[in-house]
C-alpha positions in Angstrom: 162.8 -51.4 -194.6 166.4 -52.5 -193.4 166.1 -53.5 -190.1 169.3 -54.4 -187.3 166.6 -57.4 -185.4 164.0 -59.4 -186.3 162.6 -61.8 -183.9 160.9 -64.6 -185.5 158.0 -65.5 -182.7 156.1 -63.2 -181.2 155.6 -65.2 -177.4 157.3 -64.3 -174.3 161.1 -64.7 -175.3 160.2 -62.8 -178.4 158.9 -59.7 -177.0 161.5 -59.7 -174.4 164.3 -59.6 -176.8 162.7 -57.0 -179.3 161.8 -54.8 -176.1 166.1 -54.6 -174.9 167.0 -55.2 -178.4 165.2 -52.0 -179.3 166.0 -49.7 -176.0 169.5 -50.6 -177.3 168.8 -48.7 -179.6 168.5 -51.1 -182.9 165.6 -51.0 -185.2 163.4 -54.1 -184.5 160.9 -56.3 -186.3 159.0 -59.1 -184.7 157.5 -61.5 -187.2 154.5 -63.8 -186.0 152.4 -66.1 -188.3 149.4 -65.9 -186.5 147.0 -62.9 -187.4 148.4 -61.7 -183.6 151.4 -61.9 -181.6 151.5 -64.0 -178.9 148.5 -66.4 -179.1 149.1 -68.6 -177.0 149.8 -66.6 -174.2 146.9 -63.8 -174.6 144.3 -66.4 -173.9 140.4 -67.0 -175.6 137.0 -65.3 -174.9 134.3 -68.2 -174.9 130.8 -68.7 -173.7 131.6 -64.7 -172.6 134.6 -66.2 -170.1 137.9 -65.0 -170.8 140.2 -67.9 -170.5 143.6 -67.6 -169.5 145.3 -69.7 -171.9 148.9 -69.7 -171.6 149.4 -68.3 -168.5 148.3 -68.7 -164.8 150.6 -67.4 -162.5 154.0 -66.3 -161.7 156.6 -67.4 -159.3 159.4 -65.4 -158.0 158.5 -61.6 -157.8 158.0 -61.2 -154.2 159.5 -59.1 -151.6 163.1 -60.1 -152.1 162.7 -62.3 -155.3 165.2 -62.6 -157.9 162.4 -62.1 -160.5 161.3 -58.8 -159.2 164.8 -56.7 -160.7 164.3 -58.4 -164.4 159.9 -57.6 -164.0 161.3 -54.3 -163.1 164.1 -53.2 -165.2 161.3 -54.9 -168.0 158.5 -51.9 -167.2 156.1 -54.2 -166.7 156.3 -54.1 -162.8 155.0 -50.7 -163.6 152.3 -51.8 -165.8 149.9 -54.6 -163.9 148.7 -55.5 -160.6 150.0 -58.9 -158.9 147.4 -60.6 -157.1 149.4 -62.8 -154.3 148.0 -66.4 -153.8 146.9 -67.5 -151.3 149.3 -67.3 -148.4 148.4 -70.6 -147.4 148.2 -72.8 -149.8 148.7 -71.6 -153.3 148.7 -75.6 -155.0 146.7 -78.1 -153.9 146.9 -81.8 -154.0 144.3 -84.6 -154.0 144.9 -88.0 -153.7 141.6 -89.7 -154.9 143.0 -93.3 -153.5 142.9 -91.8 -149.9 141.1 -88.7 -150.1 143.8 -86.6 -148.9 143.8 -83.2 -149.5 147.3 -81.4 -148.5 148.5 -77.9 -149.5 151.8 -76.0 -149.9 151.6 -72.7 -148.2 153.8 -70.1 -149.8 157.7 -69.1 -148.3 159.9 -72.0 -147.8 159.4 -71.3 -143.7 156.1 -71.7 -143.9 156.5 -75.0 -146.4 158.9 -76.6 -143.9 156.9 -75.8 -140.7 153.8 -77.2 -142.6 155.7 -80.4 -143.9 157.4 -81.0 -141.0 154.0 -80.6 -138.9 152.5 -83.3 -141.1 156.0 -85.5 -141.6 157.5 -85.4 -138.2 160.4 -88.7 -138.8 160.9 -86.8 -141.9 161.3 -83.0 -139.9 165.4 -83.1 -141.5 165.7 -84.4 -144.3 162.7 -81.7 -145.6 164.9 -79.0 -144.1 167.7 -80.9 -145.7 165.4 -81.1 -149.3 164.3 -77.2 -149.0 166.7 -76.1 -148.5 168.8 -77.2 -150.8 165.8 -76.0 -153.7 165.9 -72.0 -151.8 169.4 -71.6 -152.5 169.0 -73.3 -155.8 166.4 -71.8 -157.7 167.2 -68.7 -158.5 170.8 -70.0 -159.5 169.9 -69.0 -162.9 171.4 -66.1 -165.2 170.9 -62.8 -164.8 168.5 -64.0 -161.1 171.5 -64.3 -159.7 174.0 -61.8 -161.3 176.6 -63.6 -160.5 176.6 -67.2 -161.9 178.4 -67.9 -164.5 176.4 -68.1 -168.0 179.1 -70.5 -169.8 178.3 -73.4 -166.4 174.9 -72.6 -166.9 172.8 -75.7 -167.5 175.8 -78.4 -167.0 174.1 -79.5 -163.8 170.3 -79.8 -165.4 172.1 -82.1 -168.1 174.4 -84.9 -165.7 172.6 -83.9 -162.7 170.5 -86.5 -160.4 166.8 -87.2 -161.6 164.0 -85.5 -159.4 163.7 -89.2 -158.7 166.0 -90.1 -157.4 166.1 -87.8 -155.1 163.1 -87.8 -153.8 164.2 -91.6 -153.2 164.4 -89.9 -149.5 161.1 -90.0 -148.8 160.1 -93.2 -149.7 158.4 -93.9 -146.3 155.8 -91.1 -147.2 154.4 -91.8 -150.0 151.9 -88.4 -149.7 154.8 -86.0 -149.2 157.0 -87.7 -152.7 153.0 -86.5 -154.5 153.6 -82.9 -152.4 157.3 -82.4 -154.0 157.2 -84.0 -156.9 153.7 -81.8 -158.4 154.9 -79.2 -160.2 157.5 -81.7 -162.8 153.6 -81.4 -164.3 154.1 -77.7 -165.3 158.0 -78.0 -167.1 156.4 -81.6 -169.2 158.9 -83.9 -168.0 158.4 -86.8 -165.5 160.3 -87.1 -162.9 162.6 -90.4 -163.4 164.1 -88.0 -166.4 164.0 -84.5 -165.5 166.9 -83.1 -162.9 166.6 -82.2 -159.4 167.7 -78.7 -160.4 164.9 -78.3 -163.2 162.7 -78.9 -160.2 164.6 -76.4 -157.5 164.1 -73.7 -160.7 160.7 -74.5 -161.3 158.4 -75.0 -158.7 161.4 -73.7 -155.7 160.2 -69.8 -157.6 156.5 -70.8 -156.3 157.8 -72.1 -153.0 159.4 -68.2 -152.5 156.6 -66.7 -153.6 153.1 -66.6 -156.1 151.2 -64.4 -157.7 149.0 -64.3 -160.5 148.4 -61.2 -163.0 145.5 -58.9 -163.7 143.8 -59.2 -166.2 146.3 -62.7 -167.3 147.8 -63.7 -169.9 146.1 -60.9 -171.8 147.1 -57.7 -169.9 150.9 -59.1 -170.1 151.0 -59.2 -173.5 149.4 -56.0 -173.5 151.6 -54.3 -171.2 154.9 -55.7 -173.4 153.0 -54.5 -176.5 153.0 -50.5 -175.3 156.4 -51.4 -174.4 157.4 -51.7 -177.1 155.3 -49.2 -179.0 157.0 -46.9 -177.0 160.8 -47.8 -178.1 159.7 -47.6 -181.6 159.8 -52.0 -182.7 157.9 -53.2 -185.7 155.4 -56.0 -185.1 153.6 -58.0 -188.5 151.2 -60.6 -187.5 150.7 -63.2 -190.2 154.1 -63.2 -191.5 155.4 -66.7 -192.0 159.6 -66.7 -192.3 160.2 -69.5 -194.9 163.9 -69.3 -195.0 166.9 -67.2 -193.3 168.9 -65.3 -195.8 173.0 -65.7 -195.9 175.4 -63.2 -197.4 179.0 -64.1 -196.9 178.7 -65.8 -194.6 176.2 -64.5 -192.3 173.0 -63.6 -191.9 171.6 -60.6 -193.8 167.5 -61.3 -193.8 164.7 -63.9 -193.9 162.7 -64.5 -196.8 158.9 -64.3 -196.2 156.6 -67.1 -197.4 154.6 -64.0 -199.6 158.0 -64.2 -201.0 159.4 -60.8 -199.9 163.0 -60.2 -198.7 163.8 -58.2 -195.5 167.6 -56.8 -194.5 168.6 -57.4 -191.0 172.0 -57.8 -189.3 170.7 -60.2 -186.9 168.1 -63.0 -186.5 167.0 -64.1 -183.2 164.5 -67.3 -183.7 162.2 -68.1 -180.6 160.3 -70.8 -181.9 160.8 -74.3 -181.6 164.4 -75.4 -181.9 163.5 -78.7 -184.4 162.1 -76.1 -186.8 165.3 -74.2 -187.2 166.3 -76.9 -190.2 163.1 -75.9 -192.4 164.2 -72.1 -192.7 168.2 -72.9 -192.9 169.2 -72.9 -196.2 171.3 -76.0 -197.4 174.8 -76.0 -196.1 174.8 -72.9 -193.9 175.1 -74.8 -190.6 176.5 -78.0 -190.1 174.5 -81.3 -190.6 175.6 -82.8 -187.3 174.0 -79.9 -185.5 171.2 -79.3 -187.4 170.8 -83.6 -186.5 170.4 -82.4 -183.5 168.1 -80.1 -183.4 165.7 -82.4 -184.8 166.0 -84.9 -182.4 165.5 -82.8 -179.4 163.2 -84.7 -177.4 159.8 -83.0 -176.9 157.8 -82.4 -173.0 154.4 -84.2 -173.1 151.5 -83.1 -174.5 148.4 -82.6 -172.9 143.8 -82.6 -173.5 142.8 -79.5 -172.1 139.9 -79.2 -170.8 137.6 -75.3 -171.0 133.9 -75.1 -168.8 132.4 -72.9 -166.7 130.5 -74.0 -163.2 127.2 -71.9 -162.4 129.1 -70.8 -160.1 132.7 -69.6 -158.9 134.3 -72.0 -157.3 135.7 -71.1 -153.5 138.4 -74.4 -153.4 140.5 -72.5 -156.6 140.1 -69.6 -155.1 144.0 -67.9 -155.5 145.3 -71.5 -155.9 145.4 -74.5 -157.8 144.7 -77.6 -157.6 146.5 -81.3 -158.4 144.5 -84.7 -158.5 146.2 -87.5 -158.0 144.9 -91.0 -157.6 147.8 -92.7 -156.0 150.2 -91.2 -153.4 153.7 -91.5 -155.1 156.2 -89.3 -156.8 154.6 -87.9 -160.0 154.7 -89.0 -163.1 153.1 -87.6 -166.6 151.6 -90.7 -167.2 150.6 -90.5 -171.1 150.8 -94.6 -171.1 148.4 -94.8 -168.6 144.3 -95.4 -168.9 143.3 -91.7 -169.4 141.1 -92.4 -166.0 144.2 -93.3 -164.2 146.5 -89.9 -165.1 147.2 -87.0 -162.8 145.8 -83.8 -163.2 146.2 -80.5 -163.2 143.1 -77.6 -162.3 142.8 -73.5 -162.3 140.2 -71.3 -162.2 140.6 -69.9 -166.1 139.2 -66.1 -165.7 136.4 -64.1 -165.3 132.6 -63.6 -167.0 130.9 -60.3 -167.4 130.3 -59.8 -164.3 134.0 -60.1 -162.9 133.4 -64.1 -161.8 135.8 -66.3 -162.1 133.4 -69.0 -163.1 135.9 -70.3 -166.2 137.9 -73.8 -165.4 140.8 -75.0 -167.7 141.7 -78.8 -166.4 144.6 -80.5 -168.0 146.1 -84.0 -168.1 148.6 -85.1 -170.0 148.2 -87.0 -173.3 150.0 -88.8 -175.9 150.2 -87.3 -179.2 149.6 -91.2 -180.5 146.4 -91.0 -179.0 144.7 -88.6 -182.2 147.1 -88.4 -184.8 145.0 -90.6 -186.3 142.7 -87.9 -187.3 145.5 -85.5 -188.5 145.2 -85.0 -191.9 146.9 -82.1 -192.3 147.5 -78.9 -190.6 143.5 -77.9 -189.2 142.2 -80.2 -190.2 140.9 -83.8 -189.3 139.7 -86.6 -190.3 136.5 -87.9 -189.2 135.4 -89.9 -186.0 137.5 -86.8 -184.6 134.6 -85.0 -182.8 133.7 -88.0 -181.6 137.0 -89.2 -179.9 137.1 -85.2 -178.2 133.3 -85.8 -176.8 134.7 -88.9 -175.5 137.4 -87.3 -173.6 135.9 -84.5 -172.6 133.7 -86.6 -170.3 136.2 -88.7 -168.9 138.3 -86.3 -167.9 135.1 -84.1 -166.4 134.9 -87.2 -164.5 137.8 -87.3 -163.0 138.0 -83.7 -161.9 134.6 -84.5 -160.2 136.4 -87.4 -158.4 139.2 -84.6 -157.4 136.5 -81.3 -157.1 133.4 -82.6 -156.6 132.6 -78.8 -156.2 132.2 -78.9 -160.5 129.4 -81.2 -160.1 127.8 -78.9 -163.0 131.0 -78.6 -165.0 129.7 -77.8 -168.9 131.8 -78.8 -171.0 132.9 -75.6 -173.5 135.5 -77.4 -175.3 138.5 -79.7 -175.8 142.0 -78.7 -176.8 144.2 -82.4 -177.9 147.7 -82.6 -178.7 146.8 -82.0 -182.9 144.8 -78.4 -181.1 148.5 -77.5 -179.8 150.4 -78.3 -182.4 148.6 -76.6 -185.0 148.1 -73.5 -182.5 151.8 -74.0 -180.7 153.1 -74.8 -183.8 155.4 -77.3 -181.6 156.3 -80.9 -182.7 153.8 -83.6 -181.5 151.7 -80.8 -179.3 154.0 -80.6 -177.2 152.6 -78.7 -174.5 156.0 -76.8 -173.1 157.7 -77.5 -176.0 161.4 -79.1 -176.4 162.2 -80.6 -173.4 164.9 -80.5 -170.2 166.1 -83.5 -170.3 168.7 -85.5 -167.9 171.6 -86.0 -170.9 170.0 -83.9 -174.0 171.9 -80.7 -174.4 169.7 -78.2 -175.2 170.9 -75.6 -177.8 173.1 -72.0 -177.0 171.9 -69.2 -178.1 174.7 -68.6 -179.9 175.0 -70.3 -183.4 178.2 -71.0 -185.7 175.8 -68.7 -188.6 177.0 -65.5 -187.2 174.2 -63.1 -186.6 172.0 -66.3 -185.5 170.7 -66.7 -182.1 168.4 -68.3 -181.0 165.9 -67.7 -177.9 162.2 -69.6 -175.9 162.2 -71.9 -173.4 164.0 -74.8 -174.4 167.3 -72.1 -173.8 166.6 -71.4 -169.8 162.8 -73.1 -169.0 159.3 -73.1 -169.5 156.7 -70.6 -168.1 157.2 -67.1 -167.7 160.4 -66.8 -166.1 162.1 -69.1 -167.9 161.3 -67.3 -171.2 162.4 -64.0 -170.3 165.5 -64.7 -168.8 166.0 -67.4 -172.3 165.2 -63.8 -173.2 167.6 -62.3 -171.2 170.3 -64.0 -171.8 170.1 -64.1 -175.6 170.1 -60.7 -175.7 173.4 -60.1 -173.2 175.0 -62.6 -176.2 174.3 -59.9 -178.6 174.7 -56.6 -176.0 177.5 -57.9 -173.8 176.1 -59.6 -170.2 177.9 -57.1 -168.3 175.7 -54.2 -169.7 172.4 -55.6 -169.4 173.8 -56.5 -166.0 174.3 -53.6 -165.1 171.9 -52.4 -165.8 169.6 -54.8 -163.7 171.6 -54.3 -160.5 169.9 -50.7 -160.7 166.7 -52.2 -160.3 166.6 -53.9 -157.4 
């Protein structure tokens, strides 16, 4: 069967692209090489507990939130139930060296008030900093329907770094900690990430924060139901081996099994460094392919999955960042493990409906475990012992930051090798290709007619970033004014 559009990859960008294109009347096929769609986002069960491993919370969906019209336009708002995070502290920070615990409330006005009370000598600087974020966070294409898409991203490439922007608060290291901790959620060190990128990610949470009842699995199930309703096809265990080209434009794909499927356009949503592997030689310029191959990736991580004997009030509708010393956050992957920062969140419910699952994320470098790699899903001797040692150290770090976890039972540990093999990200990059100052990430439109790109490398990580990336890609195909006009009806 011939299709109009083939989407490679069934992550959030892939499913969003499929939905938008199928609604336009195109015959759409999504190809996923894993055994089920969206394997990272949908999570998994272990020891009777659902671990929401790829989705934790989403910003910008509160009243007046810029993400809300897109959520409605996709049809997700009618299928998902949102739970607001703790308005008095959606994210908390524990600084181990001092034992100090701080909270960020929901809402720009509330954050300004809270921080001004704690740091009165910096009240003017705090208000100026947060006013800028409040103005900038929604200046994304499709969040702001008046943004010039051709200029999007330039400030993120050339702008002031987050670390430089926070120099004004050097007299208050604890404040620098609070204002930089969300860099762990986009995986780029504040010295190499623009202040604009932080505004786009953290600012959405400052506006409003929600969880999705049922987590990532409910989110993906909603997408699949919507795709079924518009007749889009999804095939799993279907690895794309090569793009097909005819007369200078895309004509389809060839699968690893040898099957060829025709299409007039292909949208590749995998990590863009992998694109050169499926492009026939001579189709794209060598300089462009080299640029893709050399894209810098975000940090990798160790991810600990565990369970407690009872639900933790400390993680009820909030997450916890743990930092060893106050000051601007750093990915810290080059530091000894026990000196690194980490992120702690509840994982999901057990069979009784209680939140007893725990996920702890600690930055890591691929070089820490690469010696144990013997190819995809194959490990050399000593790997299990390495995992056990790392897991014990991480548990100690988490308990130091959150003593209520003293009875934490370790269930498993993902390493950079796990992330590499499961998400196919080079070197286990937790958020794929990063948005670094000075790095030009690829545009959704390529020089090969019919070949388009999407995914978090195009816009930003997280649900908001990957959905926006899909709109930018599909707008390049269907017409931006068409999609923008449709979104305006959902305000």
